[in-house]
C-alpha positions in Angstrom: -7.3 78.1 96.4 -9.7 78.8 99.3 -8.0 75.9 101.2 -10.7 73.3 100.6 -8.8 70.0 100.5 -11.8 68.1 99.0 -11.5 70.3 95.9 -8.1 68.9 95.2 -9.3 65.4 94.4 -11.3 66.5 91.2 -8.3 68.6 90.3 -6.0 65.6 90.5 -8.5 63.5 88.5 -8.5 66.0 85.7 -4.7 66.5 85.6 -3.4 63.1 86.6 -3.5 61.4 83.2 -2.3 64.5 81.3 0.7 64.9 83.7 1.6 61.3 83.5 1.5 61.3 79.7 3.7 64.5 79.6 6.2 63.1 82.2 6.4 59.8 80.4 7.2 61.4 77.1 9.6 63.8 78.8 11.4 61.5 81.2 11.4 58.5 78.9 10.9 55.8 81.5 7.6 54.7 83.0 9.0 54.4 86.5 10.5 57.8 86.5 7.3 59.3 84.9 5.1 57.8 87.7 7.3 59.2 90.4 7.6 62.6 88.7 3.8 62.8 88.2 3.2 62.0 91.8 5.8 64.5 93.0 4.3 67.1 90.7 0.8 66.7 92.1 2.2 66.7 95.6 4.1 69.9 94.9 1.0 71.5 93.3 -1.0 70.6 96.4 1.6 72.1 98.8 2.1 75.2 96.7 -1.4 75.9 95.5 -1.5 79.0 97.7 1.5 80.4 95.7 -0.4 80.4 92.4 -0.6 84.0 91.4 -2.6 83.7 88.2 -5.3 81.0 88.5 -6.2 81.3 84.8 -2.7 79.9 84.0 -2.9 77.0 86.4 -2.4 74.5 83.5 0.9 76.1 82.4 2.0 76.3 86.1 1.3 72.6 86.7 3.2 71.6 83.5 6.1 73.9 84.4 6.4 72.1 87.8 6.3 68.7 86.0 9.0 69.8 83.6 11.3 70.9 86.4 10.7 67.7 88.3 11.5 65.7 85.1 14.8 67.6 84.6 15.7 67.0 88.3 14.7 63.3 88.0 16.7 62.8 84.9 19.8 64.1 86.5 19.7 61.5 89.3 17.8 58.7 87.5 19.2 55.2 87.2 17.8 55.4 83.6 19.6 58.6 82.8 22.5 58.2 80.5 25.9 58.3 82.2 26.8 61.2 80.1 25.2 63.5 77.6 26.4 63.4 74.0 27.2 66.6 72.3 25.7 67.3 68.9 29.2 67.4 67.4 29.8 63.8 68.5 26.7 62.5 66.8 27.1 64.3 63.4 28.3 62.2 60.5 31.8 63.0 59.3 32.7 63.6 55.7 36.4 63.6 54.9 37.3 63.9 58.6 35.0 66.9 59.2 31.7 66.7 61.0 28.9 68.6 59.4 25.1 68.6 59.7 23.6 67.6 56.4 20.2 69.4 56.1 17.9 67.6 53.7 16.7 69.6 50.8 13.1 70.1 51.5 12.5 72.4 48.5 11.3 69.5 46.5 8.5 67.3 47.6 8.7 63.5 46.8 5.9 63.8 44.2 7.9 66.5 42.3 10.9 64.3 42.3 8.9 61.3 41.0 7.4 63.4 38.2 10.8 64.9 37.3 12.2 61.3 37.2 9.4 60.2 35.0 9.8 63.1 32.7 13.6 62.5 32.4 12.9 58.9 31.5 10.5 60.0 28.8 13.0 62.5 27.4 15.7 59.8 27.3 13.4 57.5 25.4 12.5 60.2 23.0 16.1 61.1 22.4 17.0 57.4 21.8 14.1 57.2 19.2 15.5 60.2 17.2 17.2 59.3 13.9 21.0 59.2 14.4 21.7 62.5 12.6 19.4 64.4 14.9 20.2 62.4 18.0 24.0 63.1 17.9 23.4 66.9 17.4 20.9 67.1 20.3 23.2 65.1 22.6 26.2 67.2 21.8 24.5 70.6 21.9 21.8 70.2 24.5 23.0 67.4 26.8 26.8 68.0 26.6 26.3 71.7 26.1 29.0 72.0 23.4 29.1 75.0 21.1 27.8 74.9 17.6 31.3 75.1 16.1 32.6 72.2 18.4 29.6 70.1 17.5 30.3 70.8 13.7 33.9 69.8 14.1 33.1 66.5 16.0 30.4 65.5 13.4 32.5 66.8 10.5 29.6 68.9 9.1 29.1 72.7 8.7 27.7 74.9 11.5 24.6 75.5 9.4 23.9 71.8 9.2 24.3 71.5 13.0 21.8 74.3 13.5 19.4 72.8 11.0 19.6 69.3 12.6 19.4 70.7 16.1 16.2 72.6 15.2 14.6 69.5 13.6 15.7 67.3 16.5 14.2 69.7 19.0 11.0 69.8 17.1 10.9 66.0 16.9 11.5 65.8 20.7 8.7 68.4 21.3 6.3 66.4 19.2 7.3 63.1 21.0 6.8 64.7 24.4 3.7 66.8 23.7 1.2 64.1 24.7 3.0 63.4 28.0 3.5 67.1 28.9 -0.2 68.0 28.1 -1.4 65.1 30.2 0.4 66.5 33.3 
């Protein structure tokens, strides 16, 4: 900042690799990144006297690099002929474009454990005696009322309640070792 040109060489040495890495990732092409990094360092050298806050020199240098990247991209041979709008890139469902945001409320491990538990429940239901299995399936899986289940199975509502209770107890016993292990 005092005008000593020899001080600029150590400055360039410390920033050159960082600026190139940044411009390469920003510009997307090695040739453009090299040119932008060089232009950035030249601009920094020419404008060093305009730096108002020396403690923010790093941010200032990268801001210059960012601006040169944007300008280079506008006129680069590697720049796309046109920019795509986000609407053009969205998948369409039934003729309408929408952004499908993945459900990140469930981590893959939870999904795996839930799938494993569902498989255990299905196995346990298949192993129930038929008189309990049919009641559990109609009441708990299909969510039919007690009276509808009684009508389908041609038994009284009391029998449905009794078989449902016993079927649930049998399921609980069959799943107890799995649930306790988790």
